C-alpha positions in Angstrom: 46.6 -27.0 20.6 46.4 -30.0 22.9 47.7 -27.8 25.8 45.0 -25.2 24.9 42.3 -27.9 25.1 43.6 -29.3 28.3 43.8 -25.9 29.9 40.1 -25.4 29.4 39.1 -29.1 29.9 37.9 -29.4 26.3 37.6 -32.6 24.3 38.0 -30.9 20.9 38.3 -27.4 19.5 35.0 -25.5 20.1 35.4 -22.7 17.6 36.9 -24.2 14.4 35.6 -22.4 11.3 35.2 -25.5 9.1 31.6 -26.7 9.3 31.1 -29.5 11.8 27.4 -30.6 12.1 27.8 -31.6 15.7 28.2 -27.9 16.4 25.1 -26.8 14.5 23.5 -24.1 16.7 19.7 -24.4 16.5 19.0 -21.1 18.3 18.5 -17.7 16.8 15.9 -19.3 14.4 18.6 -21.5 12.8 16.7 -24.7 13.8 13.3 -23.6 12.5 15.0 -22.4 9.3 16.5 -25.8 8.8 13.1 -27.5 9.3 11.4 -25.0 6.9 14.1 -25.7 4.3 13.6 -29.4 4.6 9.9 -28.9 4.2 10.3 -26.6 1.2 12.8 -28.9 -0.6 10.7 -32.1 -0.1 7.3 -30.5 -0.8 7.7 -27.6 -3.1 7.8 -27.2 -6.9 10.4 -24.5 -7.5 13.9 -23.4 -6.8 14.8 -22.6 -3.2 17.2 -19.7 -2.4 19.1 -19.1 0.9 20.9 -15.8 1.2 23.4 -14.9 3.9 26.5 -12.8 4.4 30.0 -14.2 4.3 30.4 -16.4 7.4 26.7 -16.4 8.4 26.5 -20.2 8.4 25.2 -21.0 4.9 27.6 -23.9 4.4 26.8 -25.3 7.8 23.1 -25.2 6.9 23.8 -26.9 3.6 25.8 -29.7 5.4 22.9 -30.1 7.9 20.5 -30.6 5.0 22.7 -33.3 3.6 22.4 -35.1 6.9 18.8 -34.4 7.7 16.9 -34.9 4.5 14.7 -38.1 4.4 16.1 -41.3 3.1 14.1 -41.1 -0.1 15.8 -37.9 -1.0 19.0 -38.2 -3.0 21.3 -35.2 -2.7 23.8 -33.8 -5.2 26.2 -31.3 -3.8 28.1 -28.8 -5.8 30.7 -26.9 -3.8 32.5 -25.4 -6.8 30.2 -22.8 -8.3 32.7 -21.5 -10.9 32.1 -24.5 -13.2 31.1 -23.8 -16.8 27.7 -24.8 -18.2 29.1 -28.1 -19.6 31.1 -28.8 -16.4 28.0 -28.4 -14.3 26.1 -30.9 -16.4 29.1 -33.2 -16.2 29.3 -32.9 -12.4 25.6 -33.7 -12.0 25.9 -36.6 -14.3 28.9 -37.9 -12.4 27.0 -37.7 -9.1 24.1 -39.7 -10.7 26.6 -42.3 -12.0 26.1 -41.4 -15.7 29.1 -41.8 -18.0 29.9 -38.5 -19.6 32.8 -39.2 -21.9 32.1 -38.4 -25.5 28.6 -37.1 -24.9 27.4 -33.9 -26.6 25.4 -31.5 -24.5 22.0 -32.6 -25.8 22.9 -36.3 -25.3 24.0 -35.6 -21.7 20.8 -33.7 -21.0 18.8 -36.6 -22.3 20.8 -39.1 -20.2 20.2 -36.9 -17.1 16.5 -36.8 -17.9 16.3 -40.5 -18.2 18.2 -41.1 -14.9 15.9 -38.7 -13.1 12.8 -40.3 -14.5 14.0 -43.7 -13.3 14.6 -42.4 -9.8 11.2 -40.7 -9.8 9.5 -43.9 -10.8 11.3 -45.6 -7.9 9.9 -43.1 -5.4 13.1 -41.2 -5.1 13.4 -37.4 -5.1 16.7 -35.7 -6.3 17.9 -32.4 -4.8 20.8 -30.4 -6.1 22.4 -28.2 -3.5 24.7 -25.5 -4.9 26.9 -23.6 -2.4 28.3 -20.1 -3.2 25.8 -19.8 -6.0 26.5 -16.0 -6.3 29.9 -16.9 -8.0 28.3 -18.9 -10.8 28.9 -17.7 -14.3 25.9 -16.3 -16.1 25.7 -19.3 -18.5 25.8 -21.7 -15.6 22.9 -19.9 -13.9 21.0 -20.2 -17.2 21.7 -23.9 -17.1 20.2 -24.1 -13.7 17.0 -22.5 -15.0 16.9 -25.0 -17.8 17.4 -27.9 -15.5 14.5 -26.7 -13.4 12.2 -27.4 -16.4 12.7 -31.2 -16.0 9.4 -32.5 -14.7 6.7 -35.1 -14.8 3.1 -34.3 -15.3 2.7 -33.4 -11.7 6.2 -32.9 -10.1 9.6 -31.5 -10.7 12.2 -34.2 -11.3 15.1 -32.1 -9.9 14.7 -29.8 -6.9 17.3 -27.1 -6.7 18.6 -25.1 -3.7 20.9 -22.1 -4.1 23.0 -21.0 -1.2 24.6 -17.6 -1.8 25.7 -14.2 -0.6 23.5 -11.1 -1.1 25.3 -10.5 -4.4 23.1 -13.2 -6.0 20.0 -11.0 -5.3 21.8 -8.2 -7.1 22.4 -10.4 -10.1 18.9 -11.8 -10.2 17.5 -8.2 -10.2 19.0 -7.8 -13.7 16.4 -7.9 -16.5 18.1 -10.8 -18.3 17.8 -12.9 -15.2 14.0 -12.6 -14.9 13.3 -16.1 -16.1 15.5 -17.7 -13.4 14.2 -15.2 -10.8 10.6 -16.3 -11.6 11.4 -19.9 -10.9 12.6 -19.1 -7.3 9.5 -19.8 -5.2 11.0 -20.0 -1.7 13.3 -17.3 -0.2 15.2 -17.7 3.1 17.5 -15.0 4.7 20.1 -16.2 7.1 20.5 -13.1 9.2 23.4 -12.5 11.6 23.0 -13.4 15.2 21.5 -10.8 17.5 23.6 -9.6 20.4 21.5 -11.5 22.9 22.0 -14.8 20.9 25.8 -14.5 20.8 26.2 -15.7 24.5 24.0 -18.7 23.8 26.0 -19.5 20.7 29.3 -19.4 22.5 28.1 -21.4 25.4 26.5 -24.0 23.1 29.8 -24.6 21.3 31.8 -24.8 24.5 29.5 -27.4 26.0 29.5 -29.4 22.8 33.2 -29.5 22.9 33.1 -30.9 26.5 33.4 -27.8 28.6 31.9 -27.8 32.1 31.4 -25.0 34.6 30.7 -21.3 34.3 31.5 -19.6 31.0 35.1 -18.5 30.7 33.9 -15.5 28.8 32.9 -12.5 30.9 29.8 -10.5 30.0 31.8 -7.5 28.7 33.8 -9.9 26.5 30.7 -11.4 25.0 29.2 -8.0 24.3 32.5 -7.0 22.6 32.5 -10.2 20.5 28.9 -9.4 19.4 29.9 -5.9 18.4 33.1 -6.7 16.5 31.7 -9.8 14.8 28.5 -8.0 13.7 26.7 -11.3 14.5 28.5 -13.5 11.9 29.2 -16.9 13.3 32.5 -17.4 11.5 33.8 -14.1 13.0 32.5 -15.1 16.5 34.4 -18.4 16.1 37.6 -16.7 15.1 37.4 -14.1 18.0 36.5 -16.7 20.6 39.3 -19.1 19.5 42.0 -16.4 19.5 40.8 -15.1 22.8 40.9 -18.5 24.4 44.4 -18.9 23.1 45.4 -15.5 24.4 44.0 -16.4 27.9 45.9 -19.7 27.9 49.2 -18.0 27.0 48.7 -15.7 30.0 47.8 -18.7 32.3 44.2 -17.3 32.7 41.0 -19.3 32.8 38.8 -16.3 32.2 38.5 -14.3 28.9 37.8 -10.6 29.3 37.7 -7.6 27.0 41.4 -7.3 26.7 41.7 -10.8 25.1 38.9 -9.9 22.7 40.5 -6.7 21.6 43.8 -8.5 21.1 41.9 -11.2 19.0 40.2 -8.5 16.9 43.5 -6.8 16.2 45.0 -10.0 15.0 41.9 -10.9 12.9 41.8 -7.8 10.8 38.1 -7.9 10.0 36.7 -5.6 7.4 33.4 -3.9 8.1 30.4 -5.4 6.3 29.4 -3.6 3.2 26.2 -1.6 3.4 23.9 -3.8 1.4 21.2 -1.1 1.3 23.3 0.7 -1.4 23.4 -1.6 -4.4 26.8 -2.5 -6.0 26.7 -1.2 -9.6 29.4 -3.7 -10.7 27.4 -6.6 -9.4 24.3 -5.2 -11.0 26.0 -5.1 -14.4 27.1 -8.7 -14.2 25.2 -10.8 -16.7 23.5 -7.8 -18.4 24.5 -8.0 -22.1 23.2 -4.6 -23.1 21.3 -2.0 -21.1 21.0 1.7 -21.3 22.3 3.8 -18.4 18.7 5.0 -17.8 17.5 1.4 -17.4 20.3 0.7 -14.9 19.5 3.7 -12.8 15.8 2.8 -12.7 16.5 -0.7 -11.7 19.1 0.4 -9.1 16.3 2.0 -7.0 14.2 -1.1 -6.7 16.4 -4.2 -7.1 16.7 -5.2 -3.5 13.0 -5.6 -3.0 12.6 -7.6 -6.2 10.7 -10.8 -6.1 8.7 -12.2 -9.0 6.1 -14.9 -8.8 6.9 -18.4 -9.9 5.9 -19.2 -13.5 2.3 -20.2 -13.9 3.0 -22.8 -16.5 5.9 -24.8 -17.9 6.1 -27.8 -20.3 5.2 -31.1 -18.7 6.0 -33.5 -21.5 9.2 -35.4 -20.6 9.9 -36.1 -24.2 10.3 -32.4 -25.0 13.8 -31.0 -25.4 14.6 -28.8 -22.4 14.0 -25.2 -23.5 13.1 -22.0 -21.8 9.5 -22.2 -20.6 7.6 -19.2 -21.9 7.2 -16.7 -19.0 4.1 -14.7 -18.3 3.9 -11.0 -17.5 7.5 -10.3 -18.6 8.3 -6.7 -18.0 9.9 -4.2 -20.4 13.6 -3.7 -19.7 13.0 -0.2 -18.3 10.5 -1.4 -15.7 12.0 -2.6 -12.5 10.5 -5.8 -11.0 8.2 -5.3 -8.1 8.1 -7.5 -5.0 5.5 -6.3 -2.6 2.2 -7.0 -4.4 0.1 -10.0 -3.4 0.2 -11.4 -7.0 3.9 -11.7 -6.8 4.2 -13.9 -3.7 2.9 -17.5 -3.8 2.0 -18.7 -0.3 1.7 -22.4 0.6 -1.6 -24.1 1.3 -1.3 -24.0 5.1 -0.5 -20.3 5.0 -3.5 -19.6 2.8 -5.7 -21.7 5.1 -4.6 -19.8 8.2 -5.0 -16.4 6.4 -8.7 -17.4 6.0 -8.9 -18.4 9.7 -7.6 -15.0 10.6 -10.2 -13.2 8.4 -13.0 -15.2 10.0 -11.8 -14.4 13.5 -10.5 -10.8 13.5 -13.9 -9.0 12.9 -15.4 -10.7 16.0 -12.4 -10.7 18.3 -12.7 -8.1 21.1 -10.0 -5.5 20.8 -9.1 -5.7 24.5 -8.4 -9.4 24.2 -4.9 -10.8 23.7 -3.2 -13.4 21.5 0.3 -15.0 21.4 2.6 -13.8 18.6 4.5 -16.9 17.4 6.2 -15.6 14.3 6.7 -12.3 12.5 8.7 -12.4 9.2 8.9 -10.8 5.8 6.2 -12.0 3.4 8.7 -13.2 0.9 10.0 -15.9 3.3 7.2 -18.2 2.2 9.1 -21.4 3.0 9.8 -20.3 6.6 6.1 -19.4 7.1 4.8 -22.7 5.7 7.4 -24.8 7.5 6.6 -23.1 10.8 2.9 -23.7 10.4 3.5 -27.4 9.4 5.3 -27.9 12.8 2.9 -25.8 14.8 -0.2 -27.7 13.8 1.4 -30.9 15.2 1.6 -29.6 18.7 -1.0 -26.8 18.9 -4.8 -26.7 18.2 -4.9 -25.9 14.4 -8.2 -24.0 14.9 -6.5 -21.5 17.2 -3.6 -20.8 14.7 -4.0 -17.8 12.4 -1.8 -16.0 9.9 -2.1 -12.4 8.9 -0.4 -10.1 6.4 0.4 -6.5 7.3 2.3 -3.5 6.0 1.8 -1.2 9.0 5.6 -1.2 9.7 6.3 -0.1 6.1 7.3 -3.6 5.0 5.3 -6.5 3.7 5.2 -8.9 6.7 3.4 -12.1 7.7 2.6 -13.0 11.3 1.5 -16.2 12.9 -0.6 -15.9 16.0 -2.2 -18.3 18.5 -5.2 -18.2 20.8 -7.7 -15.7 22.0 -7.3 -14.7 25.7 -9.3 -12.3 27.8 -6.2 -10.7 29.5 -2.5 -10.4 29.2 -2.0 -12.6 32.2 -4.0 -15.6 30.8 -2.0 -15.2 27.5 1.3 -15.2 29.3 0.2 -18.2 31.3 -0.7 -20.1 28.2 2.6 -19.1 26.6 4.5 -20.9 29.4 2.7 -24.2 28.4 3.8 -24.0 24.7 6.0 -26.8 23.5 9.8 -26.0 23.5 9.9 -26.1 19.7 7.4 -23.3 19.6 9.1 -21.4 22.5 12.3 -21.4 20.4 10.7 -18.8 18.2 10.5 -16.4 21.2 6.7 -15.9 21.3 5.1 -13.0 23.2 1.6 -11.7 24.1 0.0 -8.9 22.1 -3.4 -7.1 22.2 -5.9 -7.6 19.4 -6.1 -3.8 19.0 -2.6 -3.9 17.6 -3.8 -5.7 14.5 -6.3 -2.9 13.6 
């Protein structure tokens, strides 16, 4: 490997698959997602969920959180999700320095509660990060729900973030998971890199590893990597690493399509499963008893399922941890519905900027232009609130507006800025935006497009 590094004048391997936070790529909305996650975890009152395909960068994001969360936030990290209910309690207690030997479950819960109260009184916030949460046994997921009941009169004592593959959404769509599902208030989707982002990703990792000069990867090679990898960062790393090794073995300093094809042949990637067709086996996981009719009805709707957070939970710390009574629980034959306004809780900044949009849109001339800063699914409430919290620090808050639209057939939220008499003035204003806002790839649009 030392010869391979020397051949390309690298200080360290640029494409290793183990998470290394120096190589965190903040492009392709990864940076804004991290900031929105930090905001959601430190400010919100419910469970946070991050969904991404295998190799999309969930573990890297989790490691970045461990590094970037404020000093007053104490993080607990569970990398082994297959622990039983009792083992999860024991692992959390161990992280908090609580002796577990000889303690029954109820005594251990009480000890955890006392430790969290002490930290809350000292101004600390405790966050539990669970990686690969889709692999958790049903009883362990239930324990996570019970732990989310720990609270003071005003705040949760334990903030929980779940990092998982899309299979977790399938499991949460089951009727017997509705109480946990209702406690998830912030949803983030870590989508694969777009083809135009793959070149930036590869170049970033090469430069971070000490590379100088023009990219050793030709444009056709990068396009082939984007196609074969399907935008998954782990696959990009594997292909790029193998291709560099192949080029070195041939004495070449340029990587072309031939090296990428050889790398792909050696990697043996399987095509991504079509997540638009639900996996029946995953759907059945955790369902104790359900009729075939109920399964078929749920099957049609489960991937759009999001339920609002509970409107009330016990706030007396002396109470034994029990399931908080949920409201609006649906019969087992009724699939949960996601796209209604009552089922999505937006943050205060989002609601404020919805109002600013309503005040503006009726009077805004249709021939005028604005700058589209963000466009995302409405369920990504944490991303929207986090983006607005950053934007108001560098832009005029009075010129920021948020709107909700289903014109595309999906429930979407957009964040826009300004009111300009022409496309040219909007484009000129766009060039003056801070780099943190430009990272979201803004573009000018006409007001008529909102009607």
